[in-house]
CHARMM-style PDB file with segment names, atoms N, HN, CA, C and O in Angstrom:
ATOM      1  N   MET     1     -24.096  35.986-150.973  1.00  0.00      PROA
ATOM      2  CA  MET     1     -23.499  36.836-150.538  1.00  0.00      PROA
ATOM      3  C   MET     1     -23.361  37.290-149.150  1.00  0.00      PROA
ATOM      4  O   MET     1     -22.676  38.231-148.751  1.00  0.00      PROA
ATOM      5  N   VAL     2     -24.024  36.581-148.541  1.00  0.00      PROA
ATOM      6  HN  VAL     2     -24.581  35.816-148.866  1.00  0.00      PROA
ATOM      7  CA  VAL     2     -24.089  36.707-147.067  1.00  0.00      PROA
ATOM      8  C   VAL     2     -23.462  35.455-146.538  1.00  0.00      PROA
ATOM      9  O   VAL     2     -22.946  35.341-145.426  1.00  0.00      PROA
ATOM     10  N   PHE     3     -23.548  34.661-147.326  1.00  0.00      PROA
ATOM     11  HN  PHE     3     -23.967  34.754-148.229  1.00  0.00      PROA
ATOM     12  CA  PHE     3     -23.015  33.630-146.513  1.00  0.00      PROA
ATOM     13  C   PHE     3     -21.036  33.624-146.488  1.00  0.00      PROA
ATOM     14  O   PHE     3     -20.154  33.194-145.745  1.00  0.00      PROA
ATOM     15  N   LYS     4     -21.103  34.159-147.406  1.00  0.00      PROA
ATOM     16  HN  LYS     4     -21.820  34.509-148.010  1.00  0.00      PROA
ATOM     17  CA  LYS     4     -19.672  34.410-147.941  1.00  0.00      PROA
ATOM     18  C   LYS     4     -19.119  35.259-146.949  1.00  0.00      PROA
ATOM     19  O   LYS     4     -17.982  34.994-146.558  1.00  0.00      PROA
ATOM     20  N   LEU     5     -19.742  36.266-146.456  1.00  0.00      PROA
ATOM     21  HN  LEU     5     -20.665  36.481-146.773  1.00  0.00      PROA
ATOM     22  CA  LEU     5     -19.375  37.556-145.457  1.00  0.00      PROA
ATOM     23  C   LEU     5     -19.367  36.694-144.107  1.00  0.00      PROA
ATOM     24  O   LEU     5     -18.465  36.841-143.282  1.00  0.00      PROA
ATOM     25  N   VAL     6     -20.589  35.638-143.894  1.00  0.00      PROA
ATOM     26  HN  VAL     6     -21.322  35.519-144.564  1.00  0.00      PROA
ATOM     27  CA  VAL     6     -20.357  35.355-142.137  1.00  0.00      PROA
ATOM     28  C   VAL     6     -19.111  34.296-142.437  1.00  0.00      PROA
ATOM     29  O   VAL     6     -18.379  34.117-141.463  1.00  0.00      PROA
ATOM     30  N   GLU     7     -18.766  33.572-143.642  1.00  0.00      PROA
ATOM     31  HN  GLU     7     -19.361  33.717-144.433  1.00  0.00      PROA
ATOM     32  CA  GLU     7     -17.798  32.116-143.689  1.00  0.00      PROA
ATOM     33  C   GLU     7     -16.616  33.148-143.255  1.00  0.00      PROA
ATOM     34  O   GLU     7     -15.775  32.703-142.474  1.00  0.00      PROA
ATOM     35  N   SER     8     -16.475  34.656-143.755  1.00  0.00      PROA
ATOM     36  HN  SER     8     -17.158  35.018-144.388  1.00  0.00      PROA
ATOM     37  CA  SER     8     -15.033  35.224-143.306  1.00  0.00      PROA
ATOM     38  C   SER     8     -15.114  35.445-142.194  1.00  0.00      PROA
ATOM     39  O   SER     8     -14.180  35.032-141.507  1.00  0.00      PROA
ATOM     40  N   ALA     9     -16.057  36.064-141.615  1.00  0.00      PROA
ATOM     41  HN  ALA     9     -16.815  36.399-142.173  1.00  0.00      PROA
ATOM     42  CA  ALA     9     -16.242  36.330-140.318  1.00  0.00      PROA
ATOM     43  C   ALA     9     -15.826  35.427-139.402  1.00  0.00      PROA
ATOM     44  O   ALA     9     -15.101  35.860-138.506  1.00  0.00      PROA
ATOM     45  N   GLN    10     -16.259  33.655-139.407  1.00  0.00      PROA
ATOM     46  HN  GLN    10     -16.848  33.304-140.135  1.00  0.00      PROA
ATOM     47  CA  GLN    10     -15.929  33.084-138.346  1.00  0.00      PROA
ATOM     48  C   GLN    10     -14.495  32.765-138.005  1.00  0.00      PROA
ATOM     49  O   GLN    10     -14.160  32.321-136.907  1.00  0.00      PROA
ATOM     50  N   GLY    11     -13.581  33.036-139.096  1.00  0.00      PROA
ATOM     51  HN  GLY    11     -13.853  33.396-139.988  1.00  0.00      PROA
ATOM     52  CA  GLY    11     -11.940  32.736-138.335  1.00  0.00      PROA
ATOM     53  C   GLY    11     -11.846  33.804-137.126  1.00  0.00      PROA
ATOM     54  O   GLY    11     -11.076  33.571-136.195  1.00  0.00      PROA
ATOM     55  N   ARG    12     -12.656  35.012-137.143  1.00  0.00      PROA
ATOM     56  HN  ARG    12     -13.282  35.202-137.900  1.00  0.00      PROA
ATOM     57  CA  ARG    12     -11.969  36.185-136.482  1.00  0.00      PROA
ATOM     58  C   ARG    12     -13.142  35.985-135.021  1.00  0.00      PROA
ATOM     59  O   ARG    12     -12.914  36.591-133.974  1.00  0.00      PROA
ATOM     60  N   TRP    13     -14.271  35.132-135.168  1.00  0.00      PROA
ATOM     61  HN  TRP    13     -14.456  34.640-136.019  1.00  0.00      PROA
ATOM     62  CA  TRP    13     -15.136  35.332-134.384  1.00  0.00      PROA
ATOM     63  C   TRP    13     -14.809  33.861-132.816  1.00  0.00      PROA
ATOM     64  O   TRP    13     -15.173  33.643-131.660  1.00  0.00      PROA
ATOM     65  N   ARG    14     -13.686  33.110-134.156  1.00  0.00      PROA
ATOM     66  HN  ARG    14     -13.391  33.287-135.095  1.00  0.00      PROA
ATOM     67  CA  ARG    14     -13.170  32.135-133.210  1.00  0.00      PROA
ATOM     68  C   ARG    14     -12.214  32.626-132.154  1.00  0.00      PROA
ATOM     69  O   ARG    14     -12.142  32.332-130.961  1.00  0.00      PROA
ATOM     70  N   ALA    15     -11.333  33.636-133.065  1.00  0.00      PROA
ATOM     71  HN  ALA    15     -11.392  33.875-134.034  1.00  0.00      PROA
ATOM     72  CA  ALA    15      -9.697  34.172-132.368  1.00  0.00      PROA
ATOM     73  C   ALA    15      -9.882  34.871-131.217  1.00  0.00      PROA
ATOM     74  O   ALA    15      -9.023  34.715-130.349  1.00  0.00      PROA
ATOM     75  N   ASP    16     -11.215  35.946-130.892  1.00  0.00      PROA
ATOM     76  HN  ASP    16     -11.913  36.073-131.597  1.00  0.00      PROA
ATOM     77  CA  ASP    16     -11.563  36.312-130.161  1.00  0.00      PROA
ATOM     78  C   ASP    16     -11.920  36.055-128.783  1.00  0.00      PROA
ATOM     79  O   ASP    16     -11.451  36.539-127.752  1.00  0.00      PROA
ATOM     80  N   THR    17     -13.076  34.982-129.001  1.00  0.00      PROA
ATOM     81  HN  THR    17     -13.457  34.589-129.838  1.00  0.00      PROA
ATOM     82  CA  THR    17     -13.096  34.132-127.820  1.00  0.00      PROA
ATOM     83  C   THR    17     -12.496  33.916-126.607  1.00  0.00      PROA
ATOM     84  O   THR    17     -13.029  33.926-125.497  1.00  0.00      PROA
ATOM     85  N   GLY    18     -10.916  33.645-127.005  1.00  0.00      PROA
ATOM     86  HN  GLY    18     -10.483  33.637-127.906  1.00  0.00      PROA
ATOM     87  CA  GLY    18     -10.021  32.945-125.985  1.00  0.00      PROA
ATOM     88  C   GLY    18      -9.350  33.869-125.742  1.00  0.00      PROA
ATOM     89  O   GLY    18      -8.992  33.877-124.565  1.00  0.00      PROA
ATOM     90  N   ALA    19      -9.096  34.456-126.165  1.00  0.00      PROA
ATOM     91  HN  ALA    19      -9.386  34.449-127.122  1.00  0.00      PROA
ATOM     92  CA  ALA    19      -7.527  35.778-126.088  1.00  0.00      PROA
ATOM     93  C   ALA    19      -8.264  36.678-124.602  1.00  0.00      PROA
ATOM     94  O   ALA    19      -7.616  37.589-124.086  1.00  0.00      PROA
ATOM     95  N   SER    20      -9.578  36.294-124.079  1.00  0.00      PROA
ATOM     96  HN  SER    20     -10.104  35.554-124.499  1.00  0.00      PROA
ATOM     97  CA  SER    20      -9.164  37.201-122.779  1.00  0.00      PROA
ATOM     98  C   SER    20      -8.981  36.064-121.793  1.00  0.00      PROA
ATOM     99  O   SER    20      -9.167  36.358-120.612  1.00  0.00      PROA
ATOM    100  N   LEU    21      -8.642  34.789-122.088  1.00  0.00      PROA
ATOM    101  HN  LEU    21      -8.492  34.551-123.047  1.00  0.00      PROA
ATOM    102  CA  LEU    21      -8.411  34.165-121.277  1.00  0.00      PROA
ATOM    103  C   LEU    21      -7.023  33.019-120.983  1.00  0.00      PROA
ATOM    104  O   LEU    21      -6.823  32.070-120.225  1.00  0.00      PROA
ATOM    105  N   VAL    22      -6.323  33.669-121.957  1.00  0.00      PROA
ATOM    106  HN  VAL    22      -6.485  34.439-122.574  1.00  0.00      PROA
ATOM    107  CA  VAL    22      -4.810  33.650-122.089  1.00  0.00      PROA
ATOM    108  C   VAL    22      -4.256  34.408-120.896  1.00  0.00      PROA
ATOM    109  O   VAL    22      -3.636  33.451-120.432  1.00  0.00      PROA
ATOM    110  N   ALA    23      -4.061  35.168-120.239  1.00  0.00      PROA
ATOM    111  HN  ALA    23      -4.565  35.946-120.616  1.00  0.00      PROA
ATOM    112  CA  ALA    23      -3.774  35.706-119.099  1.00  0.00      PROA
ATOM    113  C   ALA    23      -4.421  35.149-117.633  1.00  0.00      PROA
ATOM    114  O   ALA    23      -4.259  35.856-116.639  1.00  0.00      PROA
ATOM    115  N   LEU    24      -5.054  34.048-117.534  1.00  0.00      PROA
ATOM    116  HN  LEU    24      -5.186  33.473-118.342  1.00  0.00      PROA
ATOM    117  CA  LEU    24      -6.013  33.834-116.643  1.00  0.00      PROA
ATOM    118  C   LEU    24      -4.836  32.356-116.122  1.00  0.00      PROA
ATOM    119  O   LEU    24      -4.207  32.047-115.110  1.00  0.00      PROA
ATOM    120  N   VAL    25      -5.067  31.753-117.580  1.00  0.00      PROA
ATOM    121  HN  VAL    25      -5.578  32.004-118.402  1.00  0.00      PROA
ATOM    122  CA  VAL    25      -3.942  30.513-118.040  1.00  0.00      PROA
ATOM    123  C   VAL    25      -2.967  30.365-117.586  1.00  0.00      PROA
ATOM    124  O   VAL    25      -2.746  29.449-116.794  1.00  0.00      PROA
ATOM    125  N   ARG    26      -1.720  31.599-118.116  1.00  0.00      PROA
ATOM    126  HN  ARG    26      -1.901  32.343-118.760  1.00  0.00      PROA
ATOM    127  CA  ARG    26      -0.705  31.956-117.714  1.00  0.00      PROA
ATOM    128  C   ARG    26      -0.295  32.148-116.227  1.00  0.00      PROA
ATOM    129  O   ARG    26       0.851  31.884-115.860  1.00  0.00      PROA
ATOM    130  N   SER    27      -1.417  32.693-115.226  1.00  0.00      PROA
ATOM    131  HN  SER    27      -2.347  32.907-115.524  1.00  0.00      PROA
ATOM    132  CA  SER    27      -1.354  33.154-114.380  1.00  0.00      PROA
ATOM    133  C   SER    27      -1.519  31.565-113.270  1.00  0.00      PROA
ATOM    134  O   SER    27      -1.422  31.567-112.043  1.00  0.00      PROA
ATOM    135  N   GLY    28      -1.764  30.433-114.089  1.00  0.00      PROA
ATOM    136  HN  GLY    28      -1.843  30.432-115.085  1.00  0.00      PROA
ATOM    137  CA  GLY    28      -1.962  29.256-112.913  1.00  0.00      PROA
ATOM    138  C   GLY    28      -3.852  28.736-112.708  1.00  0.00      PROA
ATOM    139  O   GLY    28      -4.283  27.839-111.984  1.00  0.00      PROA
ATOM    140  N   ALA    29      -4.563  29.573-113.529  1.00  0.00      PROA
ATOM    141  HN  ALA    29      -4.213  30.302-114.118  1.00  0.00      PROA
ATOM    142  CA  ALA    29      -6.269  29.510-113.116  1.00  0.00      PROA
ATOM    143  C   ALA    29      -6.289  28.076-113.538  1.00  0.00      PROA
ATOM    144  O   ALA    29      -5.647  27.511-114.424  1.00  0.00      PROA
ATOM    145  N   LYS    30      -7.506  27.451-112.383  1.00  0.00      PROA
ATOM    146  HN  LYS    30      -8.027  27.910-111.663  1.00  0.00      PROA
ATOM    147  CA  LYS    30      -7.666  26.147-113.166  1.00  0.00      PROA
ATOM    148  C   LYS    30      -9.457  26.174-113.625  1.00  0.00      PROA
ATOM    149  O   LYS    30     -10.235  26.861-112.964  1.00  0.00      PROA
ATOM    150  N   PHE    31      -9.925  25.360-114.790  1.00  0.00      PROA
ATOM    151  HN  PHE    31      -9.293  24.801-115.328  1.00  0.00      PROA
ATOM    152  CA  PHE    31     -10.716  24.793-115.423  1.00  0.00      PROA
ATOM    153  C   PHE    31     -11.255  23.659-115.356  1.00  0.00      PROA
ATOM    154  O   PHE    31     -10.515  22.680-115.268  1.00  0.00      PROA
ATOM    155  N   GLU    32     -12.635  23.494-115.379  1.00  0.00      PROA
ATOM    156  HN  GLU    32     -13.237  24.289-115.450  1.00  0.00      PROA
ATOM    157  CA  GLU    32     -13.038  22.193-115.770  1.00  0.00      PROA
ATOM    158  C   GLU    32     -14.346  22.474-116.202  1.00  0.00      PROA
ATOM    159  O   GLU    32     -15.112  23.398-115.929  1.00  0.00      PROA
ATOM    160  N   ASN    33     -14.454  21.442-116.969  1.00  0.00      PROA
ATOM    161  HN  ASN    33     -13.832  20.691-117.191  1.00  0.00      PROA
ATOM    162  CA  ASN    33     -15.291  21.768-117.843  1.00  0.00      PROA
ATOM    163  C   ASN    33     -15.738  23.107-119.047  1.00  0.00      PROA
ATOM    164  O   ASN    33     -16.753  23.460-119.647  1.00  0.00      PROA
ATOM    165  N   GLY    34     -14.571  23.462-118.961  1.00  0.00      PROA
ATOM    166  HN  GLY    34     -13.746  23.175-118.474  1.00  0.00      PROA
ATOM    167  CA  GLY    34     -14.467  24.530-119.664  1.00  0.00      PROA
ATOM    168  C   GLY    34     -15.174  25.827-118.852  1.00  0.00      PROA
ATOM    169  O   GLY    34     -15.804  26.707-119.438  1.00  0.00      PROA
ATOM    170  N   PHE    35     -14.934  25.779-117.267  1.00  0.00      PROA
ATOM    171  HN  PHE    35     -14.422  25.064-116.792  1.00  0.00      PROA
ATOM    172  CA  PHE    35     -15.481  26.720-116.739  1.00  0.00      PROA
ATOM    173  C   PHE    35     -14.216  26.998-115.534  1.00  0.00      PROA
ATOM    174  O   PHE    35     -13.586  26.102-114.971  1.00  0.00      PROA
ATOM    175  N   LEU    36     -14.039  28.537-115.309  1.00  0.00      PROA
ATOM    176  HN  LEU    36     -14.550  29.265-115.766  1.00  0.00      PROA
ATOM    177  CA  LEU    36     -12.810  28.800-114.234  1.00  0.00      PROA
ATOM    178  C   LEU    36     -13.642  28.128-112.510  1.00  0.00      PROA
ATOM    179  O   LEU    36     -14.818  28.219-112.157  1.00  0.00      PROA
ATOM    180  N   VAL    37     -12.644  27.597-111.898  1.00  0.00      PROA
ATOM    181  HN  VAL    37     -11.689  27.523-112.184  1.00  0.00      PROA
ATOM    182  CA  VAL    37     -12.592  26.971-110.952  1.00  0.00      PROA
ATOM    183  C   VAL    37     -12.196  28.124-110.229  1.00  0.00      PROA
ATOM    184  O   VAL    37     -11.207  28.748-110.612  1.00  0.00      PROA
ATOM    185  N   GLU    38     -13.076  28.625-108.862  1.00  0.00      PROA
ATOM    186  HN  GLU    38     -13.880  28.118-108.551  1.00  0.00      PROA
ATOM    187  CA  GLU    38     -12.564  29.413-107.900  1.00  0.00      PROA
ATOM    188  C   GLU    38     -11.488  28.667-107.070  1.00  0.00      PROA
ATOM    189  O   GLU    38     -11.636  27.461-106.869  1.00  0.00      PROA
ATOM    190  N   ARG    39     -10.347  29.365-106.550  1.00  0.00      PROA
ATOM    191  HN  ARG    39     -10.227  30.344-106.713  1.00  0.00      PROA
ATOM    192  CA  ARG    39      -9.839  28.645-105.662  1.00  0.00      PROA
ATOM    193  C   ARG    39     -10.493  29.107-104.058  1.00  0.00      PROA
ATOM    194  O   ARG    39     -10.933  30.172-103.626  1.00  0.00      PROA
ATOM    195  N   ASP    40     -10.276  27.501-103.348  1.00  0.00      PROA
ATOM    196  HN  ASP    40      -9.918  26.636-103.699  1.00  0.00      PROA
ATOM    197  CA  ASP    40     -10.805  27.583-101.959  1.00  0.00      PROA
ATOM    198  C   ASP    40      -9.571  28.054-101.059  1.00  0.00      PROA
ATOM    199  O   ASP    40      -8.627  27.311-100.789  1.00  0.00      PROA
ATOM    200  N   GLU    41      -9.710  29.615-100.549  1.00  0.00      PROA
ATOM    201  HN  GLU    41     -10.476  30.219-100.768  1.00  0.00      PROA
ATOM    202  CA  GLU    41      -9.118  30.227 -99.575  1.00  0.00      PROA
ATOM    203  C   GLU    41      -8.947  29.997 -98.232  1.00  0.00      PROA
ATOM    204  O   GLU    41      -8.599  30.843 -97.408  1.00  0.00      PROA
ATOM    205  N   THR    42      -9.286  28.418 -97.946  1.00  0.00      PROA
ATOM    206  HN  THR    42      -9.568  27.731 -98.615  1.00  0.00      PROA
ATOM    207  CA  THR    42      -9.348  28.194 -96.309  1.00  0.00      PROA
ATOM    208  C   THR    42      -7.776  27.582 -96.145  1.00  0.00      PROA
ATOM    209  O   THR    42      -6.972  27.523 -97.075  1.00  0.00      PROA
ATOM    210  N   VAL    43      -7.524  27.150 -94.783  1.00  0.00      PROA
ATOM    211  HN  VAL    43      -8.177  27.199 -94.027  1.00  0.00      PROA
ATOM    212  CA  VAL    43      -6.432  27.087 -94.939  1.00  0.00      PROA
ATOM    213  C   VAL    43      -6.254  25.720 -94.096  1.00  0.00      PROA
ATOM    214  O   VAL    43      -6.607  25.937 -92.936  1.00  0.00      PROA
ATOM    215  N   ALA    44      -5.732  24.089 -94.320  1.00  0.00      PROA
ATOM    216  HN  ALA    44      -5.446  23.913 -95.262  1.00  0.00      PROA
ATOM    217  CA  ALA    44      -6.343  23.480 -93.638  1.00  0.00      PROA
ATOM    218  C   ALA    44      -5.095  23.181 -92.485  1.00  0.00      PROA
ATOM    219  O   ALA    44      -3.903  23.441 -92.647  1.00  0.00      PROA
ATOM    220  N   ALA    45      -5.732  22.556 -91.277  1.00  0.00      PROA
ATOM    221  HN  ALA    45      -6.700  22.344 -91.146  1.00  0.00      PROA
ATOM    222  CA  ALA    45      -4.868  22.923 -90.219  1.00  0.00      PROA
ATOM    223  C   ALA    45      -4.422  21.718 -89.784  1.00  0.00      PROA
ATOM    224  OT1 ALA    45      -3.629  21.655 -88.845  1.00  0.00      PROA
TER     225      ALA     45
END
């Protein structure tokens, strides 16, 4: 019975993990190897 409960909940867990990152991706944030890469604010002269 526990196996069936975990199996049915697994689909929802995957869906929830990336939902908060959608706004970052749409705004043009860069990711490398699954980690957010901060932009360097210095301006080249």
